[in-house]
C-alpha positions as CSV (number, residue, x, y, z in Angstrom):
1,M,-132.5,61.4,-67.2
2,R,-134.5,59.2,-69.5
3,P,-132.3,57.1,-71.9
4,L,-132.6,57.6,-75.6
5,L,-134.4,54.9,-77.6
6,A,-133.1,53.3,-80.7
7,A,-134.9,54.4,-83.8
8,S,-136.4,50.9,-84.4
9,T,-137.7,50.7,-80.7
10,L,-139.2,54.1,-81.0
11,L,-141.0,53.3,-84.2
12,I,-142.4,50.0,-82.8
13,A,-143.6,51.8,-79.7
14,L,-145.2,54.5,-81.8
15,A,-147.0,51.9,-84.0
16,A,-148.2,49.9,-81.0
17,S,-149.7,53.1,-79.5
18,L,-151.9,53.9,-82.6
19,P,-155.6,53.2,-82.5
20,E,-156.7,49.8,-83.8
21,G,-157.3,50.0,-87.5
22,T,-154.7,52.7,-88.2
23,V,-152.8,51.9,-91.4
24,V,-149.0,52.0,-91.1
25,S,-147.4,52.3,-94.6
26,T,-145.0,49.5,-95.4
27,S,-144.4,50.3,-99.0
28,N,-140.9,50.6,-100.3
29,A,-141.7,53.9,-101.8
30,A,-142.8,55.3,-98.4
31,L,-139.8,53.8,-96.7
32,F,-137.0,54.5,-99.1
33,G,-138.3,57.0,-101.7
34,D,-138.4,54.5,-104.5
35,S,-139.3,50.9,-105.3
36,N,-136.8,48.2,-104.6
37,P,-138.5,44.8,-105.1
38,P,-136.1,42.6,-103.2
39,V,-136.8,44.4,-99.9
40,S,-140.2,44.2,-98.2
41,A,-141.3,45.8,-94.9
42,N,-142.9,44.5,-91.7
43,R,-146.0,45.8,-90.0
44,Y,-144.1,48.5,-88.3
45,G,-142.7,49.9,-91.6
46,L,-139.2,48.6,-91.0
47,P,-137.2,46.9,-93.8
48,D,-137.3,43.1,-94.1
49,F,-134.2,41.8,-95.9
50,G,-135.3,38.2,-96.2
51,D,-136.3,38.3,-99.9
52,L,-133.1,40.2,-100.8
53,V,-130.9,37.6,-99.0
54,E,-132.7,34.7,-100.7
55,Q,-132.1,36.4,-104.1
56,V,-128.4,37.3,-103.7
57,G,-127.2,34.6,-101.3
58,P,-126.4,31.9,-104.0
59,A,-123.8,34.2,-105.7
60,V,-121.9,34.8,-102.4
61,V,-119.0,32.4,-101.7
62,N,-116.8,31.4,-98.9
63,I,-113.0,31.5,-99.6
64,S,-110.4,29.5,-97.7
65,V,-106.7,29.9,-98.3
66,V,-103.9,27.5,-97.3
67,Q,-100.3,28.6,-97.8
68,Q,-96.9,27.3,-96.8
69,Q,-94.7,29.9,-95.3
70,Q,-91.3,30.0,-93.6
71,S,-91.9,30.5,-89.9
72,S,-90.0,33.1,-88.0
73,G,-90.5,31.1,-84.8
74,D,-91.9,34.3,-83.2
75,S,-95.5,33.3,-82.5
76,P,-97.1,30.2,-81.1
77,F,-100.3,31.4,-82.8
78,A,-98.9,31.4,-86.3
79,N,-101.0,28.4,-87.4
80,D,-104.2,29.8,-86.0
81,P,-106.8,30.1,-88.9
82,F,-107.7,33.7,-87.9
83,Y,-104.2,34.9,-87.1
84,D,-103.4,36.7,-90.4
85,F,-106.9,38.2,-90.5
86,L,-106.7,39.5,-87.0
87,R,-103.5,41.2,-87.9
88,R,-105.0,42.7,-91.0
89,F,-107.8,44.2,-89.0
90,G,-105.4,45.7,-86.4
91,V,-106.0,43.1,-83.7
92,P,-103.0,43.0,-81.3
93,T,-101.4,39.5,-81.6
94,P,-99.4,37.9,-78.8
95,D,-96.1,37.4,-80.5
96,M,-93.9,35.4,-78.1
97,P,-90.3,34.8,-79.2
98,G,-88.7,31.5,-78.9
99,Q,-91.7,29.2,-79.5
100,G,-92.9,27.5,-82.6
101,G,-89.6,26.5,-84.2
102,G,-88.2,27.9,-87.4
103,G,-89.2,25.6,-90.2
104,P,-92.0,25.9,-92.8
105,R,-95.5,26.4,-91.4
106,I,-99.0,26.2,-92.8
107,S,-100.9,29.5,-92.9
108,R,-104.7,29.2,-93.2
109,G,-107.1,32.1,-93.8
110,I,-110.8,32.7,-94.6
111,G,-112.6,35.3,-96.5
112,S,-115.6,36.0,-98.7
113,G,-116.2,36.8,-102.3
114,F,-118.9,36.9,-105.0
115,I,-119.5,35.5,-108.5
116,V,-119.5,38.1,-111.2
117,S,-119.8,35.8,-114.3
118,A,-121.6,32.5,-114.9
119,D,-118.3,30.9,-116.1
120,G,-116.6,31.2,-112.7
121,Y,-115.0,34.6,-112.2
122,V,-115.1,35.7,-108.5
123,L,-114.2,39.0,-107.0
124,T,-112.6,39.3,-103.5
125,N,-109.9,41.2,-101.6
126,A,-106.2,40.8,-102.5
127,H,-105.3,40.4,-98.8
128,V,-107.7,37.4,-98.7
129,V,-105.9,35.3,-101.3
130,G,-102.5,36.3,-100.0
131,E,-99.2,35.8,-101.8
132,A,-98.5,33.7,-105.0
133,G,-98.6,30.0,-104.5
134,A,-101.5,29.9,-102.1
135,E,-104.1,27.1,-102.4
136,V,-107.5,28.8,-102.7
137,T,-110.8,26.9,-102.3
138,V,-114.2,28.4,-103.1
139,T,-117.3,27.0,-101.4
140,L,-120.7,27.7,-102.8
141,I,-123.9,28.0,-100.8
142,D,-124.9,24.4,-101.8
143,K,-121.6,23.2,-100.3
144,R,-119.9,22.5,-103.6
145,E,-116.1,23.1,-103.4
146,F,-113.8,24.3,-106.2
147,K,-110.1,24.8,-106.4
148,A,-109.6,28.4,-107.6
149,K,-106.9,29.9,-109.8
150,V,-105.7,33.4,-108.9
151,V,-106.1,35.4,-112.1
152,G,-104.5,38.5,-110.7
153,T,-104.3,40.8,-107.7
154,D,-103.9,44.6,-107.3
155,K,-102.6,45.6,-103.9
156,R,-103.2,49.3,-104.4
157,T,-106.9,48.8,-104.4
158,D,-106.9,45.5,-102.5
159,I,-108.8,43.7,-105.3
160,A,-108.3,40.1,-106.5
161,V,-109.9,38.1,-109.3
162,I,-110.0,34.3,-109.0
163,K,-111.5,31.7,-111.3
164,I,-113.2,28.4,-110.7
165,D,-113.9,25.7,-113.3
166,A,-117.7,25.8,-113.4
167,R,-120.5,26.9,-115.7
168,G,-124.1,28.2,-115.2
169,L,-123.3,29.8,-111.9
170,P,-125.5,32.4,-110.2
171,T,-124.1,35.9,-110.4
172,V,-124.6,39.2,-108.6
173,K,-126.1,42.3,-110.2
174,I,-123.6,45.2,-110.4
175,G,-124.9,48.5,-109.1
176,D,-123.7,52.1,-109.3
177,A,-121.8,53.3,-106.2
178,E,-121.9,56.9,-107.5
179,R,-125.7,56.9,-107.1
180,A,-125.6,55.6,-103.6
181,R,-126.7,58.1,-101.0
182,V,-125.5,58.7,-97.5
183,G,-128.1,57.4,-95.1
184,E,-129.5,54.7,-97.3
185,W,-129.7,51.0,-96.2
186,V,-127.1,48.5,-97.2
187,V,-126.6,44.8,-96.5
188,A,-123.4,42.7,-96.2
189,V,-123.2,39.0,-96.8
190,G,-120.1,37.1,-95.9
191,S,-118.2,34.7,-93.6
192,P,-117.2,36.5,-90.4
193,F,-114.9,34.2,-88.3
194,G,-115.9,31.4,-90.7
195,F,-119.7,31.6,-90.2
196,D,-120.6,31.5,-93.9
197,H,-123.4,33.4,-95.4
198,S,-123.9,35.6,-92.4
199,V,-126.0,38.7,-93.0
200,T,-125.6,42.2,-91.4
201,A,-127.3,45.5,-92.3
202,G,-126.8,49.2,-91.7
203,I,-126.5,52.5,-93.6
204,I,-124.0,54.3,-95.6
205,S,-122.3,56.8,-93.2
206,A,-120.2,58.7,-95.7
207,K,-118.8,58.5,-99.3
208,A,-115.4,59.1,-100.9
209,R,-113.7,58.6,-97.6
210,R,-109.9,58.8,-97.6
211,L,-107.8,56.4,-95.6
212,P,-104.1,56.7,-94.8
213,D,-101.9,55.3,-97.6
214,E,-104.9,54.7,-99.8
215,N,-104.7,57.1,-102.7
216,Y,-106.8,55.2,-105.3
217,V,-109.9,54.2,-103.5
218,P,-112.7,56.6,-102.4
219,F,-114.2,54.3,-99.8
220,L,-117.8,53.9,-98.8
221,Q,-118.0,54.2,-95.0
222,T,-120.9,52.2,-93.4
223,D,-122.0,51.1,-90.0
224,V,-122.6,47.6,-91.2
225,A,-121.1,45.0,-88.8
226,I,-117.9,43.7,-90.5
227,N,-115.5,41.3,-88.9
228,P,-112.5,39.2,-89.9
229,G,-113.8,36.8,-92.6
230,N,-116.1,39.4,-94.1
231,S,-113.3,40.7,-96.2
232,G,-114.0,40.4,-100.0
233,G,-117.7,40.0,-99.5
234,P,-120.3,42.1,-101.3
235,L,-122.2,45.2,-100.0
236,F,-125.7,45.3,-101.5
237,N,-128.1,48.1,-101.9
238,L,-131.8,47.5,-101.4
239,G,-132.2,46.7,-105.0
240,G,-130.0,43.6,-104.6
241,E,-127.1,45.2,-106.5
242,V,-123.5,45.1,-105.4
243,I,-122.2,48.6,-104.7
244,G,-119.1,47.8,-102.8
245,I,-116.6,45.2,-101.5
246,N,-116.2,45.0,-97.8
247,S,-112.5,45.5,-97.1
248,Q,-111.5,47.2,-93.8
249,I,-112.7,48.3,-90.4
250,Y,-111.6,50.9,-88.0
251,S,-111.0,49.4,-84.5
252,R,-109.1,50.0,-81.4
253,S,-110.1,46.7,-79.9
254,G,-109.8,44.4,-82.9
255,G,-113.6,43.9,-83.0
256,F,-116.3,45.9,-84.9
257,M,-116.8,49.4,-83.5
258,G,-119.4,50.8,-85.9
259,I,-117.1,51.9,-88.7
260,S,-116.4,49.8,-91.8
261,F,-115.2,50.6,-95.3
262,A,-116.1,49.2,-98.7
263,I,-114.4,49.6,-102.0
264,P,-116.8,51.1,-104.5
265,I,-117.8,48.5,-107.1
266,D,-117.0,50.7,-110.1
267,V,-113.3,50.9,-108.9
268,A,-113.3,47.1,-108.4
269,M,-114.8,46.4,-111.9
270,K,-112.2,48.5,-113.6
271,V,-109.5,46.6,-111.9
272,K,-111.2,43.3,-112.6
273,D,-111.4,44.1,-116.3
274,Q,-107.6,44.9,-116.5
275,L,-106.6,41.8,-114.5
276,V,-108.7,39.5,-116.7
277,T,-107.5,41.1,-119.9
278,H,-103.8,41.9,-119.1
279,G,-103.1,40.1,-115.8
280,R,-102.0,43.3,-114.1
281,V,-103.3,46.9,-113.7
282,Q,-101.6,49.7,-115.5
283,R,-102.1,53.2,-114.2
284,G,-101.1,56.6,-115.5
285,R,-98.7,58.8,-113.7
286,L,-97.8,62.5,-113.8
287,G,-94.8,62.5,-111.6
288,I,-95.7,65.1,-109.0
289,A,-96.0,65.4,-105.3
290,I,-99.3,67.1,-104.2
291,Q,-101.0,68.3,-101.1
292,N,-104.5,69.5,-100.2
293,V,-105.5,73.2,-100.6
294,D,-106.9,74.6,-97.4
295,K,-108.3,78.1,-96.8
296,E,-105.0,79.6,-95.9
297,L,-103.2,78.2,-98.9
298,A,-106.0,79.3,-101.2
299,Q,-105.6,82.9,-100.0
300,S,-101.9,82.7,-100.4
301,F,-102.2,81.6,-104.0
302,G,-105.1,83.9,-104.8
303,L,-107.6,81.1,-105.5
304,P,-111.2,82.0,-105.3
305,D,-112.0,78.9,-103.3
306,A,-110.1,76.2,-101.4
307,R,-110.0,73.2,-103.8
308,G,-107.6,71.5,-106.2
309,A,-104.3,69.7,-105.8
310,L,-101.3,71.9,-105.0
311,V,-98.1,70.7,-106.7
312,A,-95.3,70.5,-104.1
313,N,-92.7,68.9,-106.3
314,V,-92.2,68.0,-110.0
315,E,-90.0,65.0,-110.8
316,A,-87.3,65.5,-113.4
317,E,-88.1,64.0,-116.8
318,S,-91.6,63.2,-115.7
319,A,-94.8,63.7,-117.7
320,A,-95.6,66.7,-115.6
321,E,-92.2,68.4,-116.2
322,K,-92.5,67.7,-120.0
323,A,-96.0,69.3,-119.9
324,G,-94.6,72.4,-118.2
325,I,-96.2,71.9,-114.8
326,K,-94.4,73.8,-112.0
327,T,-94.1,73.7,-108.3
328,G,-96.8,75.9,-106.9
329,D,-99.3,75.2,-109.6
330,V,-102.7,74.1,-108.4
331,V,-104.4,71.4,-110.6
332,L,-108.1,72.2,-110.8
333,S,-109.5,69.7,-113.2
334,V,-108.6,66.7,-115.4
335,D,-110.3,66.5,-118.8
336,G,-113.0,68.7,-117.4
337,T,-113.6,66.7,-114.2
338,R,-113.4,69.1,-111.3
339,I,-110.9,68.4,-108.5
340,N,-112.4,69.3,-105.1
341,D,-109.9,67.4,-102.9
342,S,-106.2,66.6,-103.7
343,A,-107.0,62.9,-103.4
344,D,-109.2,63.2,-106.5
345,L,-106.1,63.7,-108.7
346,P,-104.3,60.4,-108.2
347,R,-107.6,58.5,-108.8
348,L,-108.4,60.4,-112.0
349,I,-104.8,60.0,-113.3
350,G,-104.6,56.4,-112.2
351,D,-107.8,55.5,-114.0
352,R,-106.1,56.4,-117.3
353,R,-103.7,54.1,-119.1
354,P,-100.0,55.1,-119.6
355,G,-99.6,57.0,-122.9
356,T,-103.0,58.7,-122.5
357,R,-103.0,62.5,-123.3
358,V,-104.9,64.5,-120.7
359,K,-105.9,68.1,-120.4
360,L,-105.3,69.8,-117.1
361,E,-106.7,73.0,-115.8
362,V,-103.9,74.6,-113.7
363,W,-103.9,77.7,-111.5
364,R,-100.7,79.8,-111.8
365,D,-99.9,83.4,-111.1
366,G,-103.5,84.3,-110.2
367,R,-105.2,82.8,-113.2
368,S,-106.1,79.5,-114.7
369,R,-104.6,78.0,-117.8
370,E,-104.7,74.7,-119.7
371,V,-101.8,72.3,-120.2
372,S,-101.7,68.9,-121.9
373,A,-99.7,65.9,-120.6
374,T,-99.0,62.4,-121.9
375,L,-99.0,60.1,-118.9
376,D,-96.2,57.8,-117.8
377,E,-96.7,54.5,-116.0
378,L,-97.0,54.5,-112.2
379,S,-93.7,53.7,-110.5
380,G,-91.9,54.1,-107.1
381,D,-91.3,57.0,-104.7
382,A,-88.3,59.1,-103.9
383,S,-86.9,60.0,-100.5
384,A,-84.6,62.5,-98.9
385,A,-83.5,63.7,-95.4
386,A,-82.3,66.9,-93.9
387,R,-79.6,67.5,-91.3
388,P,-79.9,70.5,-89.0
389,G,-77.1,72.7,-87.9
390,R,-76.5,76.2,-86.5
391,G,-78.3,79.2,-88.0
392,E,-79.4,82.9,-87.6
393,S,-82.6,84.7,-87.4
394,A,-84.5,84.7,-90.7
395,G,-86.9,87.4,-89.7
396,G,-87.9,88.6,-86.3
397,K,-91.6,88.8,-87.0
398,L,-91.7,85.3,-88.3
399,G,-89.9,83.8,-85.2
400,L,-87.6,81.6,-87.4
401,T,-83.9,80.7,-87.1
402,A,-82.4,79.1,-90.1
403,R,-79.1,78.5,-92.0
404,P,-78.3,77.8,-95.6
405,L,-77.8,74.3,-96.8
406,S,-74.1,73.4,-97.2
407,S,-72.9,72.4,-100.6
408,Q,-72.4,68.8,-99.4
409,E,-76.0,68.6,-98.0
410,A,-77.4,70.2,-101.2
411,T,-75.6,67.6,-103.3
412,Q,-76.8,64.7,-101.1
413,L,-80.4,65.9,-101.2
414,G,-80.4,66.8,-104.9
415,L,-81.3,70.4,-104.1
416,A,-80.1,73.7,-105.7
417,G,-80.3,75.4,-102.3
418,G,-82.5,76.2,-99.3
419,L,-82.6,77.1,-95.7
420,V,-82.5,74.5,-92.9
421,V,-84.8,75.5,-90.0
422,E,-83.0,75.5,-86.6
423,S,-85.9,76.7,-84.5
424,A,-89.4,77.9,-84.9
425,N,-91.4,80.2,-82.6
426,G,-94.3,82.5,-82.8
427,P,-96.0,82.5,-86.3
428,A,-93.5,80.0,-87.7
429,A,-94.3,77.5,-85.0
430,K,-98.0,78.2,-85.3
431,A,-97.8,77.5,-89.0
432,G,-96.3,74.1,-88.2
433,L,-92.7,74.6,-89.2
434,E,-90.3,72.2,-87.5
435,R,-86.6,71.9,-86.7
436,G,-85.0,70.2,-89.7
437,D,-87.4,71.4,-92.3
438,I,-85.8,72.8,-95.4
439,I,-87.4,76.0,-96.8
440,L,-87.1,76.0,-100.6
441,A,-89.2,79.0,-101.6
442,I,-91.5,81.7,-100.4
443,N,-94.5,82.4,-102.6
444,N,-92.8,80.3,-105.3
445,Q,-89.6,82.5,-105.2
446,P,-86.6,80.2,-104.5
447,V,-84.4,81.0,-101.5
448,S,-80.7,80.1,-101.0
449,N,-79.5,82.3,-98.1
450,V,-80.9,84.1,-95.1
451,A,-80.5,87.6,-96.5
452,Q,-82.4,86.8,-99.6
453,F,-85.2,85.2,-97.5
454,R,-85.5,88.4,-95.4
455,Q,-85.9,90.5,-98.5
456,L,-88.6,88.2,-99.9
457,L,-90.3,88.1,-96.5
458,E,-90.6,91.9,-96.4
459,R,-92.3,91.9,-99.8
460,A,-94.6,89.0,-99.0
461,G,-97.0,90.8,-96.7
462,N,-98.8,89.2,-93.8
463,R,-100.0,86.0,-95.6
464,F,-97.7,83.8,-97.7
465,A,-96.8,80.2,-98.4
466,L,-93.5,78.5,-97.8
467,L,-92.4,75.5,-99.9
468,V,-90.8,73.1,-97.4
469,Q,-89.0,69.8,-97.8
470,R,-89.7,67.5,-94.8
471,G,-88.1,64.1,-94.9
472,G,-88.9,62.7,-98.3
473,S,-91.9,65.0,-99.0
474,R,-92.4,68.5,-100.1
475,I,-95.4,70.6,-98.8
476,F,-96.6,74.1,-98.9
477,V,-97.0,75.7,-95.4
478,P,-99.3,78.7,-95.2
479,V,-98.1,81.4,-92.8
480,R,-100.1,84.3,-91.2
481,L,-98.3,87.1,-89.4
482,D,-101.4,89.1,-88.3
């Protein structure tokens, strides 16, 4: 079987086979659909990033961090310059107990950043500058070094702002990540493994990518080669504008595997403005637990399409409770901005300051309605746990065995009542119900005992949604009996 050729190899081969005198277009318009002056093209019509790199390179910086930490004595590699960065990127580190002693140790790290103002403000990742008290040094392309002050960090978005004492510095141009298109070329400049001002290129693979435990960043996914030390560096479009900050990679080996993630520059600049002005980031908060709406849940709630953020829990005395939002509501928009995925809601609310009044479009009882809420400030999370026991059949066709919560369990969990799942078979197991789940409601009708649950189940038909508490979270589970 003949192997596939890379696109660049195929194009070069094609161009070489053309008759002498044949013109191969090398214009930016022909290549990319518009004109981007920093990028030229070679004789084969492929992009040449040389001019772009010359233009943007002076505003990209190397960042080195030195910090004194208390050693746990667990790793002989604790003083390695790349140790913390390898751990950040998921590289297995050979922790070997009993070596290295237990006193203070010096931790060194490297990263990248870029200058956003001529008077010395630099953007990078929060994980690059580390904890408070670190000594941060910024090195420019002309080898000048400056001690930097950490203006502020925001761990939720992994953004940090640092400041050096200099004037008349070269700066980057800020682009618009919203206008970036999947498939377009992008370029990264940074210091992988300490090799400063290294350049790699690729394309945008996806936009608005969600990552685990990352609720406030709609990442740009690219195939640009990113390695430890690239963190905090800029991602440029072909116009020489920054559209993202390189932050993470997905890897099973610790090295680059073709998937990297960048924080959109609009997210970073909003955080930067708050850090410079206030020293911290303030985010609005509704006080609800949410989950995504799939096709099954949309049908259960009578939604015309599968979108929005389904409210699984409303915290007492929260902005949501005061606004009248209820468990089982589906939030469809915020101030007119449509919510397609549940992850859109935390970002839209988090972008607004505490005390802001917002208008929410909510789906309830088969129709949409508008509610207004005054946002609280983002705070911590709640947790709970369930304890299984012995139960009885909660409906033969469902394949579920359950028992009521005891009064002691209900008090400990802060619940008015519910059924503890003892076993799940048939449709219940297929829907994903598990031993230890606590069923709180069926189609938004609260349940407190098995007999009541059976009655509600008979009236629910073949498709319905169960509100379930699992561990510290509440979720809706769609169930089909046909």
